VEXVEXTOR-911770 format. One line per 4 residues: for each residue x, y, z of N, C-alpha, C, O, CB. Coordinates in pm, whole numbers. Glycine has a CB too. Layout:
N
X/Y/Z/X/Y/Z/X/Y/Z/X/Y/Z/X/Y/Z  ...
//
This chain:
284
10976/13558/-4842/10930/13542/-4981/10779/13553/-4983/10709/13463/-4936/10977/13404/-5041  10727/13660/-5037/10582/13685/-5040/10521/13624/-5165/10548/13670/-5276/10553/13836/-5033  10438/13522/-5147/10371/13455/-5258/10229/13510/-5270/10154/13508/-5173/10369/13301/-5239  10194/13559/-5388/10058/13608/-5411/9984/13527/-5516/9861/13530/-5523/10062/13754/-5454
10060/13453/-5598/9998/13373/-5705/10046/13229/-5693/10166/13202/-5678/10032/13431/-5846  9952/13138/-5701/9983/12995/-5694/9932/12927/-5820/9820/12954/-5865/9920/12930/-5567  10013/12841/-5876/9972/12761/-5992/9958/12617/-5948/10048/12560/-5886/10075/12774/-6109  9844/12557/-5979/9814/12420/-5937/9798/12333/-6060/9725/12368/-6153/9686/12415/-5849
9867/12219/-6061/9855/12124/-6171/9757/12015/-6131/9784/11936/-6041/9994/12064/-6209  9643/12012/-6201/9544/11909/-6175/9422/11962/-6103/9434/12035/-6005/9605/11798/-6096  9305/11924/-6152/9180/11970/-6092/9095/11854/-6043/8972/11859/-6045/9100/12054/-6192  9164/11748/-5997/9094/11637/-5935/9056/11672/-5792/9054/11790/-5755/9180/11510/-5938
9027/11573/-5713/8982/11595/-5576/9080/11682/-5496/9038/11778/-5432/8963/11463/-5505  9207/11649/-5500/9305/11724/-5423/9335/11860/-5486/9344/11960/-5415/9433/11645/-5409  9350/11863/-5618/9381/11989/-5684/9274/12095/-5662/9306/12210/-5631/9399/11967/-5831  9148/12055/-5677/9042/12155/-5657/9031/12197/-5510/8997/12311/-5481/8907/12101/-5706
9060/12104/-5418/9059/12141/-5277/9167/12241/-5244/9143/12338/-5171/9075/12017/-5191  9287/12220/-5297/9397/12313/-5276/9365/12448/-5339/9390/12553/-5280/9529/12257/-5333  9309/12445/-5460/9270/12569/-5528/9167/12646/-5444/9174/12768/-5433/9213/12539/-5668  9072/12574/-5387/8968/12640/-5307/9027/12711/-5186/8997/12828/-5163/8865/12538/-5262
9110/12642/-5107/9162/12705/-4986/9255/12821/-5021/9260/12920/-4949/9235/12603/-4899  9330/12808/-5131/9418/12918/-5172/9336/13042/-5209/9368/13153/-5167/9506/12876/-5290  9230/13021/-5287/9146/13135/-5330/9068/13194/-5213/9053/13316/-5205/9049/13091/-5439  9018/13109/-5124/8945/13158/-5006/9034/13249/-4922/8986/13345/-4861/8895/13040/-4921
9164/13219/-4918/9255/13299/-4836/9325/13409/-4914/9429/13459/-4873/9359/13209/-4773  9266/13446/-5028/9307/13567/-5096/9416/13554/-5200/9459/13654/-5257/9351/13662/-5000  9461/13433/-5228/9564/13415/-5330/9501/13411/-5469/9387/13368/-5485/9644/13286/-5304  9576/13455/-5569/9535/13441/-5707/9579/13302/-5754/9696/13265/-5740/9596/13554/-5796
9487/13227/-5810/9514/13086/-5838/9494/13056/-5986/9390/13089/-6044/9422/12996/-5753  9593/12993/-6046/9582/12940/-6182/9581/12788/-6173/9673/12728/-6118/9698/12991/-6273  9478/12726/-6227/9467/12580/-6226/9490/12530/-6369/9418/12569/-6461/9328/12533/-6171  9589/12445/-6386/9618/12386/-6516/9558/12246/-6520/9598/12158/-6444/9771/12382/-6545
9462/12228/-6609/9391/12100/-6620/9354/12078/-6766/9276/12157/-6821/9264/12097/-6528  9407/11975/-6830/9380/11955/-6973/9236/11918/-7006/9192/11943/-7118/9470/11849/-7026  9162/11861/-6913/9025/11816/-6940/8926/11930/-6917/8914/11982/-6806/8990/11696/-6851  8854/11968/-7023/8754/12075/-7010/8643/12036/-6914/8598/12119/-6835/8695/12109/-7147
8598/11912/-6920/8491/11868/-6830/8537/11869/-6685/8460/11902/-6595/8443/11727/-6869  8663/11834/-6663/8718/11836/-6527/8728/11978/-6475/8701/12004/-6358/8856/11769/-6522  8766/12072/-6562/8774/12212/-6521/8636/12264/-6482/8620/12330/-6379/8834/12298/-6635  8536/12233/-6564/8399/12279/-6536/8347/12220/-6407/8290/12290/-6323/8305/12243/-6652
8367/12090/-6390/8318/12022/-6270/8387/12077/-6145/8321/12098/-6042/8342/11870/-6280  8517/12100/-6153/8591/12150/-6037/8542/12290/-5997/8525/12318/-5879/8741/12153/-6067  8520/12376/-6096/8471/12511/-6066/8334/12505/-5998/8309/12579/-5903/8463/12595/-6194  8246/12419/-6049/8114/12405/-5989/8123/12352/-5847/8051/12399/-5758/8026/12313/-6074
8211/12254/-5824/8225/12195/-5691/8283/12295/-5591/8243/12298/-5475/8313/12070/-5697  8378/12376/-5637/8435/12478/-5548/8328/12580/-5512/8317/12619/-5396/8555/12547/-5615  8250/12624/-5611/8143/12719/-5583/8045/12666/-5481/8005/12737/-5388/8069/12755/-5710  8005/12540/-5497/7910/12479/-5404/7972/12465/-5265/7904/12488/-5165/7864/12341/-5455
8099/12427/-5258/8167/12411/-5130/8178/12544/-5056/8155/12550/-4935/8306/12351/-5151  8212/12650/-5129/8225/12782/-5065/8089/12832/-5016/8079/12886/-4906/8287/12884/-5165  7986/12814/-5096/7852/12854/-5053/7810/12781/-4926/7751/12840/-4836/7750/12828/-5164  7842/12654/-4919/7811/12575/-4800/7887/12628/-4679/7832/12640/-4570/7844/12427/-4823
8015/12660/-4700/8095/12716/-4591/8043/12849/-4542/8046/12876/-4422/8237/12731/-4635  7995/12932/-4634/7939/13062/-4596/7812/13042/-4515/7793/13107/-4412/7909/13148/-4721  7724/12952/-4561/7598/12926/-4489/7623/12877/-4347/7549/12911/-4255/7515/12822/-4564  7728/12800/-4330/7759/12744/-4198/7843/12838/-4112/7877/12805/-3998/7831/12613/-4214
7876/12955/-4166/7954/13051/-4091/8101/13013/-4076/8169/13062/-3986/7895/13068/-3957  8150/12926/-4165/8288/12879/-4156/8386/12964/-4235/8506/12958/-4209/8296/12737/-4205  8336/13043/-4331/8424/13119/-4420/8399/13268/-4407/8284/13313/-4404/8406/13074/-4565  8506/13344/-4402/8495/13490/-4391/8507/13554/-4529/8591/13640/-4551/8604/13545/-4297
8421/13511/-4620/8414/13572/-4752/8268/13610/-4778/8176/13551/-4721/8468/13475/-4865  8248/13710/-4863/8112/13761/-4884/8029/13672/-4975/7907/13663/-4959/8118/13901/-4941  8095/13607/-5071/8019/13526/-5166/8112/13426/-5234/8234/13440/-5234/7950/13617/-5271  8050/13324/-5293/8128/13228/-5371/8189/13296/-5493/8299/13260/-5535/8039/13109/-5415
8119/13392/-5549/8169/13463/-5667/8301/13533/-5637/8390/13538/-5722/8065/13565/-5717  8313/13588/-5516/8438/13654/-5476/8555/13557/-5485/8663/13593/-5530/8426/13712/-5334  8532/13434/-5441/8637/13332/-5445/8664/13287/-5588/8779/13276/-5629/8599/13211/-5358  8557/13262/-5663/8573/13212/-5800/8644/13312/-5889/8711/13272/-5985/8437/13179/-5859
8632/13441/-5860/8701/13542/-5940/8853/13536/-5925/8926/13589/-6009/8651/13681/-5901  8900/13472/-5820/9044/13459/-5801/9101/13336/-5871/9222/13312/-5868/9076/13452/-5653  9014/13258/-5935/9055/13135/-6001/9056/13151/-6153/8961/13203/-6212/8961/13020/-5962  9164/13107/-6214/9176/13104/-6360/9199/12960/-6400/9287/12893/-6346/9291/13198/-6412
9119/12912/-6496/9126/12773/-6538/9184/12767/-6679/9129/12827/-6772/8986/12706/-6533  9293/12696/-6696/9358/12690/-6826/9397/12546/-6860/9399/12457/-6775/9482/12781/-6828  9427/12526/-6987/9458/12393/-7039/9607/12370/-7056/9656/12258/-7036/9389/12371/-7170  9680/12472/-7094/9818/12456/-7139/9920/12466/-7025/9913/12556/-6941/9850/12559/-7243
10014/12373/-7023/10124/12377/-6927/10211/12500/-6946/10276/12544/-6851/10208/12252/-6939  10215/12556/-7067/10300/12671/-7094/10264/12791/-7007/10347/12879/-6984/10290/12710/-7241  10139/12794/-6957/10097/12905/-6872/10170/12905/-6738/10166/13004/-6665/9947/12899/-6848  10236/12794/-6705/10313/12789/-6581/10433/12882/-6586/10500/12902/-6484/10360/12647/-6554
10461/12940/-6701/10573/13034/-6713/10554/13156/-6624/10651/13220/-6584/10589/13079/-6859  10429/13188/-6592/10400/13305/-6508/10390/13270/-6360/10355/13356/-6279/10272/13371/-6553  10419/13146/-6323/10399/13100/-6186/10496/13165/-6088/10609/13198/-6124/10413/12949/-6180  10450/13182/-5965/10537/13220/-5853/10571/13098/-5768/10681/13086/-5714/10469/13329/-5767
10474/13008/-5757/10489/12886/-5676/10397/12782/-5739/10280/12811/-5764/10454/12911/-5523  10447/12663/-5764/10368/12558/-5828/10340/12446/-5729/10428/12403/-5655/10442/12502/-5953  10215/12399/-5727/10178/12281/-5650/10124/12177/-5747/10017/12196/-5804/10073/12316/-5537  10197/12070/-5765/10153/11961/-5853/10059/11869/-5776/10091/11821/-5668/10275/11882/-5907
9941/11844/-5836/9840/11757/-5774/9786/11659/-5877/9666/11637/-5887/9724/11841/-5712  9879/11602/-5954/9840/11506/-6057/9821/11368/-5995/9839/11350/-5874/9947/11501/-6169  9785/11273/-6078/9762/11136/-6033/9887/11082/-5965/9999/11118/-6001/9721/11046/-6152  9868/10994/-5865/9978/10944/-5784/10055/10833/-5857/10048/10715/-5823/9925/10891/-5649
10130/10878/-5961/10218/10788/-6037/10351/10858/-6058/10357/10969/-6110/10154/10748/-6173  10456/10791/-6018/10587/10856/-6021/10629/10894/-6162/10686/11001/-6181/10692/10765/-5961  10602/10809/-6262/10645/10840/-6398/10578/10967/-6449/10641/11049/-6516/10615/10724/-6492  10449/10984/-6416/10378/11105/-6459/10432/11227/-6388/10453/11332/-6450/10227/11090/-6432
10456/11215/-6258/10505/11331/-6182/10646/11371/-6227/10676/11490/-6238/10505/11300/-6032  10731/11273/-6252/10866/11304/-6300/10860/11382/-6431/10931/11481/-6449/10948/11175/-6319  10775/11336/-6523/10761/11405/-6651/10712/11548/-6632/10761/11640/-6697/10666/11329/-6744  10614/11567/-6542/10561/11701/-6515/10670/11791/-6456/10680/11908/-6493/10441/11694/-6420
10750/11738/-6365/10855/11820/-6304/10963/11856/-6405/11019/11965/-6399/10917/11747/-6185  10992/11767/-6496/11087/11801/-6602/11034/11914/-6689/11108/12005/-6726/11118/11677/-6690  10904/11909/-6722/10844/12016/-6802/10842/12147/-6725/10877/12252/-6780/10701/11978/-6844  10801/12141/-6598/10796/12263/-6517/10933/12326/-6504/10947/12449/-6506/10738/12233/-6378
11034/12244/-6490/11170/12294/-6475/11213/12376/-6596/11287/12474/-6583/11268/12179/-6453  11166/12336/-6714/11198/12409/-6837/11112/12534/-6854/11159/12634/-6908/11179/12318/-6958  10988/12528/-6807/10892/12636/-6832/10902/12749/-6728/10894/12866/-6764/10751/12580/-6833  10919/12713/-6602/10910/12812/-6493/11039/12891/-6476/11147/12845/-6513/10875/12743/-6363
11024/13011/-6420/11140/13092/-6389/11233/13023/-6291/11191/12935/-6217/11097/13225/-6333  11360/13063/-6292/11461/12993/-6214/11441/13005/-6063/11495/12925/-5987/11597/13044/-6249  11363/13105/-6019/11342/13124/-5875/11215/13058/-5824/11184/13068/-5705/11339/13272/-5844  11140/12991/-5911/11011/12934/-5873/11031/12803/-5797/11111/12718/-5837/10924/12911/-5998
10956/12788/-5687/10956/12664/-5611/10856/12567/-5673/10744/12606/-5707/10922/12691/-5461  10896/12442/-5687/10809/12338/-5741/10770/12245/-5628/10854/12173/-5574/10879/12260/-5857  10642/12245/-5591/10592/12161/-5484/10510/12047/-5538/10451/12056/-5646/10509/12243/-5386  10506/11938/-5463/10423/11823/-5501/10333/11784/-5385/10375/11780/-5270/10512/11703/-5544
10207/11755/-5418/10111/11708/-5319/10116/11555/-5305/10024/11497/-5247/9971/11753/-5357  10220/11492/-5355/10228/11347/-5344/10212/11301/-5200/10255/11368/-5106/10361/11298/-5400  10150/11184/-5183/10130/11128/-5050/10234/11023/-5014/10234/10973/-4902/9992/11069/-5038  10322/10989/-5109/10418/10883/-5078/10543/10882/-5165/10642/10820/-5127/10352/10752/-5090
10542/10947/-5281/10654/10938/-5376/10771/11023/-5327/10751/11131/-5273/10610/10984/-5518  10892/10973/-5346/11012/11040/-5298/11029/11179/-5358/11035/11195/-5480/11134/10955/-5329  11037/11278/-5273/11063/11416/-5318/11205/11426/-5374/11230/11501/-5468/11043/11517/-5201  11298/11351/-5316/11436/11352/-5365/11442/11305/-5510/11517/11362/-5591/11525/11264/-5277
11364/11201/-5545/11365/11153/-5683/11298/11252/-5777/11346/11272/-5889/11296/11017/-5693  11190/11314/-5734/11126/11417/-5816/11222/11534/-5839/11233/11587/-5950/10995/11466/-5751  11291/11573/-5733/11386/11684/-5743/11500/11652/-5839/11548/11739/-5912/11443/11719/-5605  11542/11525/-5840/11653/11485/-5925/11619/11494/-6073/11708/11493/-6158/11695/11343/-5891
11490/11502/-6105/11448/11516/-6244/11459/11661/-6292/11432/11689/-6409/11305/11467/-6262  11498/11752/-6204/11506/11894/-6237/11649/11945/-6223/11738/11875/-6174/11412/11976/-6148  11668/12070/-6267/11797/12137/-6250/11793/12229/-6127/11885/12307/-6106/11834/12217/-6376  11686/12219/-6047/11671/12303/-5928/11632/12218/-5807/11533/12251/-5740/11566/12415/-5952
11704/12111/-5776/11660/12022/-5668/11643/12091/-5533/11563/12047/-5450/11757/11910/-5653  11717/12199/-5511/11704/12271/-5384/11571/12345/-5374/11532/12388/-5265/11819/12369/-5369  11501/12361/-5487/11373/12432/-5488/11254/12338/-5512/11147/12382/-5554/11375/12541/-5595  11273/12210/-5486/11165/12112/-5496/11130/12064/-5356/11218/12034/-5275/11205/11991/-5589
10999/12057/-5327/10954/12029/-5191/10822/11954/-5195/10745/11967/-5290/10940/12159/-5110  10796/11876/-5094/10666/11812/-5080/10572/11904/-5002/10611/11965/-4903/10679/11676/-5009  10448/11912/-5049/10346/11990/-4981/10219/11904/-4977/10128/11920/-5058/10320/12130/-5053  10217/11812/-4882/10115/11707/-4877/9994/11753/-4796/9998/11758/-4673/10172/11578/-4818
9887/11786/-4867/9760/11821/-4804/9681/11693/-4776/9715/11586/-4825/9678/11919/-4894  9575/11707/-4696/9492/11592/-4660/9349/11614/-4706/9299/11726/-4708/9496/11567/-4509  9285/11505/-4743/9150/11508/-4799/9044/11493/-4689/9056/11405/-4603/9133/11396/-4904  8940/11580/-4690/8913/11692/-4781/8993/11816/-4743/8994/11857/-4627/8763/11723/-4783
9058/11875/-4840/9151/11985/-4814/9085/12103/-4743/9147/12159/-4653/9211/12031/-4944  8962/12146/-4780/8904/12261/-4710/8878/12238/-4561/8861/12333/-4485/8776/12299/-4776  8876/12111/-4520/8842/12077/-4381/8965/12041/-4298/8974/12079/-4182/8743/11962/-4378  9057/11967/-4356/9169/11913/-4281/9279/12016/-4262/9320/12083/-4357/9225/11790/-4352
9327/12029/-4138/9418/12137/-4101/9563/12117/-4140/9628/12215/-4177/9411/12158/-3956  9619/11995/-4134/9764/11985/-4151/9812/11982/-4295/9738/11948/-4387/9813/11865/-4082  9938/12019/-4311/10012/12000/-4436/10150/11949/-4397/10219/12009/-4315/10021/12134/-4521  10190/11837/-4457/10326/11787/-4438/10419/11859/-4537/10400/11851/-4658/10333/11633/-4457
10518/11929/-4483/10621/11992/-4566/10738/11894/-4572/10807/11871/-4473/10666/12133/-4508  10760/11835/-4691/10856/11725/-4704/10985/11776/-4766/10987/11827/-4878/10796/11610/-4789  11092/11760/-4691/11223/11807/-4736/11298/11693/-4805/11328/11590/-4744/11306/11861/-4616  11327/11711/-4934/11411/11616/-5005/11556/11632/-4962/11589/11723/-4885/11398/11635/-5156
11641/11546/-5011/11782/11549/-4970/11846/11684/-4997/11931/11728/-4920/11859/11440/-5042  11807/11750/-5109/11871/11877/-5145/11781/11999/-5125/11819/12110/-5161/11916/11871/-5288  11662/11980/-5070/11571/12093/-5049/11635/12194/-4953/11684/12156/-4847/11434/12045/-4994  11635/12322/-4991/11702/12423/-4910/11615/12470/-4794/11493/12452/-4795/11739/12542/-4997
11680/12530/-4694/11607/12588/-4582/11513/12698/-4630/11402/12711/-4579/11706/12645/-4478  11557/12776/-4727/11474/12886/-4779/11347/12831/-4844/11240/12890/-4829/11554/12971/-4881  11359/12719/-4916/11241/12658/-4979/11144/12608/-4874/11023/12629/-4887/11283/12543/-5072  11194/12543/-4771/11108/12494/-4664/11038/12610/-4595/10919/12602/-4566/11188/12411/-4562
11111/12717/-4569/11053/12833/-4501/10944/12898/-4586/10838/12933/-4534/11161/12936/-4468  10969/12913/-4715/10870/12974/-4804/10745/12886/-4815/10634/12937/-4822/10930/12998/-4944  10765/12755/-4818/10652/12662/-4829/10568/12664/-4701/10445/12661/-4707/10703/12519/-4858  10635/12669/-4588/10564/12679/-4461/10481/12809/-4456/10366/12809/-4413/10665/12674/-4342
10543/12917/-4500/10474/13047/-4500/10350/13042/-4589/10245/13096/-4553/10569/13159/-4548  10361/12978/-4705/10247/12966/-4795/10138/12880/-4734/10020/12916/-4740/10291/12908/-4930  10174/12767/-4674/10075/12680/-4611/9999/12754/-4502/9877/12742/-4492/10143/12555/-4553  10070/12831/-4422/10005/12907/-4314/9919/13019/-4371/9814/13050/-4315/10110/12965/-4219
9963/13080/-4481/9881/13180/-4550/9749/13119/-4596/9647/13187/-4602/9959/13240/-4671  9752/12990/-4629/9633/12920/-4676/9550/12864/-4560/9457/12786/-4581/9674/12806/-4770  9584/12904/-4439/9506/12864/-4322/9539/12726/-4269/9460/12669/-4194/9362/12869/-4355  9654/12671/-4306/9691/12536/-4265/9798/12538/-4158/9869/12637/-4140/9738/12456/-4386
9809/12426/-4086/9917/12406/-3991/10024/12321/-4059/9997/12209/-4102/9865/12338/-3859  10144/12376/-4068/10252/12311/-4142/10345/12235/-4048/10382/12284/-3942/10332/12415/-4222  10380/12113/-4091/10470/12029/-4013/10579/11977/-4106/10550/11915/-4208/10392/11911/-3945  10704/12002/-4070/10816/11955/-4153/10846/11809/-4122/10857/11770/-4006/10943/12042/-4128
10858/11729/-4227/10889/11586/-4212/10998/11548/-4311/11022/11618/-4409/10762/11498/-4233  11063/11437/-4284/11170/11389/-4371/11113/11318/-4493/10998/11273/-4493/11265/11296/-4294  11195/11309/-4595/11156/11239/-4719/11176/11089/-4699/11273/11030/-4748/11239/11291/-4841  11083/11030/-4628/11084/10887/-4600/10959/10826/-4661/10858/10895/-4671/11092/10859/-4446
10960/10698/-4702/10841/10639/-4763/10715/10660/-4681/10710/10626/-4563/10863/10491/-4784  10612/10717/-4746/10486/10745/-4677/10490/10868/-4589/10389/10905/-4529/10449/10628/-4595  10609/10932/-4580/10628/11049/-4494/10589/11013/-4350/10630/10907/-4303/10544/11171/-4546  10513/11095/-4280/10480/11063/-4139/10342/11001/-4127/10327/10892/-4072/10489/11189/-4052
10240/11071/-4178/10102/11026/-4155/10075/10890/-4221/10025/10799/-4156/10003/11129/-4208  10108/10877/-4349/10078/10752/-4418/10167/10637/-4370/10129/10521/-4382/10094/10769/-4567  10283/10668/-4316/10367/10564/-4255/10294/10499/-4138/10309/10380/-4114/10502/10624/-4208  10213/10579/-4066/10136/10526/-3954/9997/10479/-3994/9948/10379/-3943/10125/10631/-3845
9935/10553/-4086/9794/10527/-4120/9776/10402/-4205/9686/10323/-4178/9737/10646/-4193  9859/10384/-4307/9835/10273/-4399/9847/10135/-4332/9768/10047/-4365/9932/10281/-4514  9942/10113/-4240/9941/9985/-4168/9812/9963/-4088/9765/9850/-4077/10060/9977/-4076  9755/10070/-4033/9627/10057/-3960/9516/10014/-4054/9441/9921/-4024/9590/10191/-3891
9505/10082/-4169/9403/10046/-4267/9425/9904/-4318/9331/9825/-4328/9404/10145/-4384  9549/9872/-4350/9581/9740/-4404/9546/9630/-4303/9495/9525/-4341/9729/9732/-4442  9573/9654/-4175/9543/9555/-4073/9392/9539/-4055/9344/9429/-4028/9608/9593/-3940  9318/9650/-4070/9172/9641/-4064/9118/9554/-4178/9023/9478/-4160/9108/9781/-4070
9181/9566/-4297/9139/9483/-4411/9173/9336/-4384/9094/9247/-4416/9207/9530/-4543  9289/9311/-4324/9323/9173/-4285/9219/9118/-4187/9176/9003/-4200/9465/9168/-4223  9179/9200/-4088/9080/9154/-3989/8948/9121/-4057/8881/9024/-4021/9058/9261/-3880  8911/9202/-4156/8789/9175/-4232/8804/9047/-4313/8714/8962/-4313/8756/9294/-4325
8915/9032/-4381/8939/8913/-4463/8934/8786/-4379/8884/8683/-4425/9074/8924/-4534  8986/8793/-4256/8995/8675/-4171/8870/8649/-4090/8864/8555/-4010/9112/8688/-4078  8765/8735/-4110/8639/8713/-4042/8637/8750/-3896/8552/8701/-3822/8602/8573/-4056  8729/8835/-3852/8728/8879/-3712/8597/8949/-3680/8541/8930/-3572/8848/8973/-3684
8549/9030/-3772/8419/9097/-3760/8385/9155/-3896/8471/9162/-3984/8421/9210/-3648  8260/9198/-3913/8223/9261/-4040/8274/9405/-4043/8321/9457/-3942/8070/9256/-4062  8263/9467/-4159/8321/9600/-4178/8260/9704/-4084/8332/9784/-4025/8302/9646/-4322  8128/9702/-4069/8062/9799/-3983/8105/9783/-3838/8125/9882/-3768/7910/9786/-3994
8120/9659/-3793/8162/9634/-3655/8305/9680/-3632/8334/9746/-3532/8149/9485/-3621  8395/9646/-3724/8534/9690/-3709/8544/9841/-3700/8616/9894/-3615/8619/9639/-3826  8473/9911/-3787/8478/10057/-3786/8414/10114/-3660/8467/10208/-3601/8408/10114/-3910  8301/10059/-3619/8234/10108/-3497/8323/10091/-3375/8329/10180/-3289/8101/10035/-3476
8392/9979/-3365/8481/9956/-3251/8595/10056/-3248/8633/10105/-3141/8536/9815/-3255  8651/10088/-3365/8760/10186/-3368/8710/10326/-3335/8779/10403/-3269/8827/10185/-3505  8590/10359/-3382/8535/10492/-3351/8502/10505/-3203/8535/10606/-3140/8409/10518/-3436  8438/10405/-3147/8395/10412/-3008/8509/10378/-2911/8519/10437/-2804/8278/10318/-2984
8594/10283/-2949/8699/10239/-2859/8824/10324/-2863/8896/10333/-2764/8734/10100/-2889  8851/10387/-2978/8973/10467/-2994/8944/10614/-3020/9035/10694/-3040/9058/10413/-3106  8815/10649/-3020/8773/10788/-3041/8814/10842/-3177/8840/10961/-3191/8830/10877/-2932  8820/10753/-3278/8847/10797/-3413/8718/10853/-3474/8612/10793/-3457/8904/10681/-3500
8725/10965/-3544/8603/11021/-3604/8548/10935/-3718/8431/10944/-3752/8630/11161/-3656  8633/10851/-3776/8595/10767/-3888/8671/10635/-3875/8789/10634/-3842/8625/10837/-4027  8602/10523/-3901/8669/10395/-3894/8769/10378/-4006/8761/10448/-4107/8568/10283/-3897  8865/10285/-3991/8971/10270/-4092/8920/10226/-4229/8978/10263/-4331/9073/10172/-4043
8813/10147/-4233/8763/10101/-4362/8685/10212/-4433/8696/10228/-4554/8673/9977/-4344  8608/10289/-4358/8540/10404/-4417/8642/10508/-4465/8625/10569/-4570/8443/10468/-4316  8747/10526/-4386/8852/10620/-4426/8922/10573/-4553/8954/10653/-4640/8954/10637/-4312  8946/10442/-4562/9007/10389/-4683/8919/10416/-4805/8969/10451/-4912/9032/10238/-4669
8787/10400/-4788/8694/10431/-4897/8702/10578/-4936/8692/10611/-5055/8551/10395/-4856  8720/10665/-4838/8729/10809/-4867/8859/10841/-4941/8859/10916/-5038/8720/10890/-4737  8968/10785/-4895/9098/10809/-4959/9099/10751/-5101/9154/10812/-5193/9211/10748/-4876  9039/10635/-5117/9044/10560/-5243/9128/10435/-5221/9245/10444/-5184/9103/10647/-5359
9068/10318/-5244/9141/10195/-5217/9261/10179/-5309/9360/10116/-5272/9049/10076/-5232  9253/10235/-5429/9368/10231/-5519/9484/10312/-5464/9600/10272/-5475/9330/10284/-5658  9454/10426/-5404/9558/10509/-5343/9618/10437/-5222/9739/10437/-5203/9501/10648/-5302  9531/10377/-5140/9580/10302/-5023/9673/10189/-5066/9778/10168/-5005/9462/10245/-4943
9634/10118/-5171/9718/10008/-5220/9850/10059/-5274/9955/10000/-5249/9644/9928/-5329  9846/10170/-5347/9969/10226/-5402/10066/10263/-5290/10184/10228/-5297/9937/10350/-5488  10016/10333/-5187/10104/10376/-5078/10157/10256/-5001/10274/10253/-4963/10029/10471/-4983  10071/10157/-4977/10114/10037/-4905/10221/9963/-4983/10316/9911/-4925/9994/9945/-4879
10206/9958/-5115/10310/9896/-5198/10441/9973/-5189/10549/9913/-5186/10264/9888/-5344  10433/10106/-5186/10554/10187/-5171/10623/10155/-5039/10745/10135/-5036/10520/10339/-5179  10547/10150/-4930/10604/10119/-4799/10669/9981/-4799/10780/9963/-4748/10496/10126/-4690  10599/9883/-4858/10651/9746/-4860/10778/9737/-4943/10876/9674/-4901/10545/9650/-4916
10777/9800/-5060/10891/9793/-5151/11013/9868/-5097/11124/9816/-5100/10852/9849/-5288  10991/9988/-5047/11105/10074/-5013/11158/10050/-4872/11276/10074/-4846/11065/10218/-5027  11074/10002/-4782/11121/9974/-4647/11159/9827/-4631/11235/9791/-4541/11014/10011/-4545  11105/9741/-4720/11146/9601/-4721/11100/9520/-4601/11155/9413/-4575/11291/9594/-4730
11002/9570/-4528/10955/9501/-4408/10824/9429/-4441/10732/9491/-4494/10935/9601/-4290  10813/9298/-4413/10691/9225/-4446/10567/9275/-4375/10455/9243/-4416/10709/9081/-4415  10583/9353/-4268/10465/9404/-4199/10384/9500/-4287/10268/9529/-4256/10506/9474/-4069  10444/9549/-4394/10373/9640/-4485/10310/9566/-4604/10257/9630/-4695/10468/9747/-4536
10315/9433/-4606/10260/9357/-4718/10111/9387/-4735/10035/9371/-4640/10281/9205/-4695  10066/9430/-4854/9925/9462/-4874/9836/9340/-4855/9870/9230/-4899/9904/9520/-5014  9725/9358/-4789/9630/9249/-4770/9576/9203/-4906/9540/9287/-4989/9514/9294/-4678  9569/9073/-4931/9515/9025/-5059/9374/9075/-5088/9338/9095/-5204/9516/8874/-5061
9292/9095/-4984/9157/9147/-5007/9162/9288/-5063/9081/9323/-5149/9075/9144/-4877  9254/9370/-5015/9268/9506/-5067/9306/9501/-5215/9255/9578/-5295/9374/9585/-4986  9397/9411/-5250/9437/9395/-5390/9317/9355/-5475/9297/9409/-5584/9550/9290/-5403  9237/9260/-5426/9122/9213/-5503/9017/9323/-5520/8955/9334/-5625/9059/9091/-5436
8997/9403/-5416/8900/9513/-5426/8941/9611/-5536/8858/9656/-5614/8888/9588/-5289  9069/9643/-5541/9118/9735/-5644/9106/9670/-5782/9066/9736/-5877/9264/9775/-5616  9141/9542/-5792/9129/9472/-5920/8985/9471/-5969/8960/9475/-6090/9181/9329/-5906  8891/9466/-5876/8748/9462/-5912/8692/9600/-5943/8576/9613/-5984/8669/9400/-5799
8774/9705/-5924/8725/9841/-5949/8640/9897/-5837/8574/10000/-5854/8647/9843/-6076  8642/9831/-5723/8566/9881/-5606/8662/9967/-5525/8729/9919/-5434/8507/9762/-5518  8667/10096/-5559/8771/10185/-5507/8724/10274/-5394/8801/10356/-5344/8823/10269/-5617  8598/10260/-5353/8548/10344/-5244/8447/10445/-5292/8370/10420/-5385/8662/10415/-5178
8446/10560/-5228/8345/10662/-5256/8344/10705/-5402/8237/10729/-5458/8368/10784/-5169  8460/10714/-5464/8466/10767/-5600/8403/10674/-5702/8369/10717/-5812/8609/10795/-5638  8387/10546/-5668/8318/10454/-5758/8182/10411/-5703/8109/10337/-5768/8404/10331/-5783  8148/10457/-5582/8020/10423/-5522/8021/10292/-5445/7921/10256/-5383/7916/10416/-5626
8131/10220/-5450/8138/10090/-5385/8281/10062/-5338/8375/10067/-5417/8090/9978/-5480  8294/10033/-5210/8422/9992/-5154/8393/9892/-5045/8327/9791/-5070/8504/10114/-5100  8442/9918/-4926/8402/9833/-4814/8258/9863/-4772/8193/9783/-4705/8498/9855/-4694  8209/9980/-4815/8070/10018/-4793/8010/10065/-4925/8084/10092/-5020/8058/10128/-4683
7879/10076/-4931/7810/10122/-5050/7774/10270/-5035/7734/10313/-4927/7684/10038/-5077  7789/10347/-5142/7761/10490/-5138/7666/10526/-5249/7688/10490/-5365/7891/10573/-5149  7558/10598/-5214/7465/10647/-5315/7532/10758/-5393/7615/10831/-5339/7332/10697/-5252  7498/10771/-5521/7560/10873/-5606/7525/11013/-5559/7569/11111/-5620/7517/10854/-5751
//
């Protein structure tokens, strides 16, 4: 199945990252984003990111303009009617994603694969909201998308072999390494990562060490490129809390109980890099 056009829902951090790597690797990309300011900001950020990649010798493209010409920014969901392959990158809320998949199911052609960049929500449940469950798949990229190599290809209960194969082919076309995983809470990476982050927050809450010390020990002692608290700030503490709650609720194991400090940080609006304040402070 040769995919030449990709439609992406959402121009937030993940959506624009996915759009960038798709366009850099020669795909024609349509980004559906209702917010005009978000569309403008995303286009500017992609242009700046591509220029930086060219300067550093990381990208085999002649100019940022070459990449930007492959991107079309639109407001209306109805434009998804022309899609060949859809990647949903909306906010990590199941009710919103279910509604989007119901709309896409009505708008898109019957042969179109509907993918979701969700980091924890059940692909089987998203698929059940459509009349094409065999063509619904998880395509979980990692932040920052232009830098991080893997993509988790998540197979729902009814996802077909053909859908998984086409999704893998698209991920590899986009320069990524694709790994098939089961539709389990948190999939593979977040099933392992979120307990690590959560335990680091517990260690901070209990005064084992300060945030900088905990992160430095993990970087130097475990050869991690980034400490768990800094990584949590990058991911977004609200996202970390959401995924941890999913693990706790769906697996029913108390070891996934979110640390009360993580809950308080989110309640206070200290979400990490995107708000300028999390476990560490970030200049704008």
